[in-house]
C-alpha positions as CSV (number, residue, x, y, z in Angstrom):
1,M,-16.4,-19.7,-24.2
2,A,-14.9,-19.1,-20.5
3,S,-16.2,-17.1,-17.9
4,K,-14.6,-14.4,-16.2
5,S,-14.0,-14.4,-12.3
6,V,-12.3,-11.7,-10.3
7,N,-10.1,-12.3,-7.4
8,K,-9.6,-9.4,-5.4
9,V,-8.9,-7.9,-2.3
10,I,-8.6,-4.7,-0.8
11,L,-7.5,-4.1,2.7
12,I,-6.7,-1.0,5.0
13,G,-4.9,-1.3,8.1
14,N,-2.0,-1.4,10.3
15,L,1.1,-2.9,9.6
16,T,2.0,-5.1,13.0
17,R,5.3,-6.1,12.1
18,D,8.4,-4.5,9.9
19,P,8.2,-5.7,6.1
20,E,11.2,-8.6,5.8
21,L,12.6,-8.3,2.3
22,K,14.7,-11.7,0.9
23,Y,15.4,-12.7,-2.4
24,T,14.9,-15.9,-4.2
25,P,17.8,-18.1,-5.8
26,S,17.2,-16.5,-8.9
27,G,17.7,-13.2,-7.2
28,T,13.3,-12.1,-6.8
29,A,12.8,-10.0,-4.6
30,V,10.1,-11.3,-2.0
31,C,8.8,-9.0,1.0
32,T,6.3,-10.2,3.4
33,F,4.9,-8.4,6.5
34,G,1.6,-8.6,8.4
35,V,-1.7,-6.3,8.2
36,A,-4.1,-6.1,11.2
37,T,-7.9,-5.1,10.0
38,N,-10.5,-4.4,13.2
39,R,-14.6,-3.5,13.1
40,T,-16.4,-2.5,15.8
41,W,-20.4,-3.5,16.2
42,T,-22.5,-2.8,18.9
43,T,-24.4,-5.6,20.3
44,N,-28.8,-5.9,20.6
45,E,-27.6,-5.6,24.5
46,G,-25.7,-1.9,23.9
47,E,-22.4,-3.8,24.3
48,T,-19.7,-2.8,21.8
49,K,-17.6,-5.4,20.6
50,E,-14.7,-5.2,18.4
51,D,-13.0,-8.1,15.9
52,V,-9.0,-7.9,14.6
53,Q,-8.2,-10.0,11.7
54,F,-4.8,-11.0,11.4
55,H,-3.6,-11.3,7.3
56,R,-0.3,-12.2,5.9
57,I,1.0,-10.0,2.9
58,V,3.1,-10.5,0.3
59,A,5.0,-8.4,-2.1
60,W,7.1,-9.3,-5.5
61,Q,10.4,-8.1,-7.6
62,K,10.3,-4.3,-7.1
63,L,7.2,-3.5,-5.3
64,G,8.6,-6.0,-2.3
65,E,11.7,-4.1,-2.7
66,L,9.8,-0.5,-2.4
67,V,7.5,-1.8,0.3
68,A,10.6,-2.6,2.3
69,K,11.8,1.2,2.3
70,L,8.7,2.4,2.5
71,L,6.3,0.5,5.4
72,T,7.1,0.0,9.3
73,K,5.6,-1.3,11.8
74,G,2.7,0.5,12.8
75,R,1.9,2.5,9.6
76,K,-1.6,2.7,8.2
77,V,-1.7,1.3,4.7
78,Y,-4.4,1.0,1.8
79,L,-3.8,-1.9,-0.2
80,E,-4.8,-4.3,-3.2
81,G,-3.7,-8.0,-4.0
82,R,-5.1,-11.1,-4.6
83,I,-6.2,-14.1,-2.4
84,S,-3.6,-17.2,-2.6
85,Y,-4.1,-20.5,-0.6
86,K,-1.5,-22.7,0.2
87,E,-1.5,-26.1,1.6
88,F,1.5,-27.8,2.8
89,V,3.0,-30.2,5.1
90,G,5.4,-28.9,8.0
91,K,8.0,-30.1,9.4
92,D,5.7,-31.8,12.0
93,G,4.5,-34.2,9.1
94,L,0.9,-32.1,9.6
95,K,-0.9,-30.7,6.5
96,K,-0.9,-26.8,7.1
97,N,-3.0,-24.3,5.2
98,L,-1.7,-20.9,4.4
99,T,-3.6,-18.0,3.1
100,E,-1.8,-15.0,1.9
101,I,-2.6,-11.7,0.0
102,I,-0.6,-10.9,-2.6
103,M,0.0,-7.4,-3.3
104,D,-0.1,-5.3,-6.6
105,D,-0.9,-1.2,-5.2
106,F,-0.5,0.0,-1.7
107,V,-1.2,3.9,-0.6
108,L,-0.1,5.3,2.8
109,F,-2.1,6.7,4.9
110,D,0.0,8.1,7.4
111,D,2.5,10.2,5.7
112,R,5.4,10.6,8.4
113,R,7.0,13.3,5.9
114,K,7.0,16.7,7.0
115,D,4.5,18.3,3.4
116,G,2.2,15.6,4.3
117,A,1.7,14.3,1.0
118,E,0.0,11.2,0.4
119,E,2.2,8.7,-1.4
120,S,1.1,6.6,-4.0
121,I,2.7,3.8,-5.2
122,S,1.5,1.0,-7.8
123,P,3.5,-1.3,-10.0
124,A,4.1,0.6,-12.6
125,T,5.8,3.5,-10.6
126,A,7.4,0.1,-9.1
127,S,9.4,-0.6,-11.9
128,A,10.6,2.7,-13.0
129,P,14.2,2.6,-12.1
130,T,13.8,5.4,-9.2
131,S,11.8,5.2,-6.0
132,A,8.2,6.8,-6.0
133,A,9.8,8.7,-2.6
134,A,12.6,10.5,-4.9
135,K,10.5,11.4,-7.3
136,E,8.2,13.4,-5.0
137,S,10.8,14.8,-2.7
138,E,11.8,16.5,-6.0
139,I,8.0,18.0,-6.7
140,P,7.1,20.9,-5.0
141,V,3.4,20.5,-3.0
142,V,1.2,23.7,-3.3
143,D,-1.7,23.5,-1.3
144,I,-4.2,25.8,-3.2
145,D,-6.7,26.2,0.2
146,E,-3.9,27.2,1.8
147,A,-2.5,30.0,-0.3
148,P,-2.8,33.5,1.1
149,A,-6.3,35.3,-0.7
150,K,-3.7,37.8,-2.8
151,Q,-2.6,34.6,-4.6
152,K,-5.5,33.4,-5.2
153,S,-7.1,36.3,-6.2
154,E,-4.2,37.3,-9.1
155,N,-4.2,34.7,-12.0
156,T,-0.9,36.0,-13.7
157,D,0.5,32.0,-14.3
158,V,-2.3,30.6,-16.2
159,I,-1.2,27.7,-17.7
160,T,-2.9,26.8,-21.4
161,D,-2.7,24.2,-23.6
162,D,0.3,25.7,-25.5
163,D,2.3,25.2,-22.1
164,I,1.7,21.6,-21.9
165,P,5.1,19.6,-23.4
166,F,3.0,16.5,-24.5
């Protein structure tokens, strides 16, 4: 009987460089970029300290192509993935270690579009023929809290179960 295990990484940070999209000889897209995360704390003496960690992120296939289109240096992103450790011998003959986060999903936090809607990309969306950004641009976004009071009080457009097409 095999026991279950979990390899899950969740990061919220800023891109340290623009994503770099390449293709393998077989035509598979692979996109790499960096994310910086930081933490601050106060010492017993009252001094504020900060620690910054830099992470190498890899996105494959359609997700990698979307990352290359949507993300740029400095953007804040939430991402999920798994950690991968690799060991290899460098050109100088020395043994080297590489730690990567293989990305599965991401959400942009500092969306720079005019409507301010949050973009979320998942593997299911990534395999769709059109990008999530194109789909979202076709869908109007309405903030109910910012609607005029008159519209809130009128309930003429009530949606029932019969209105839902599925």
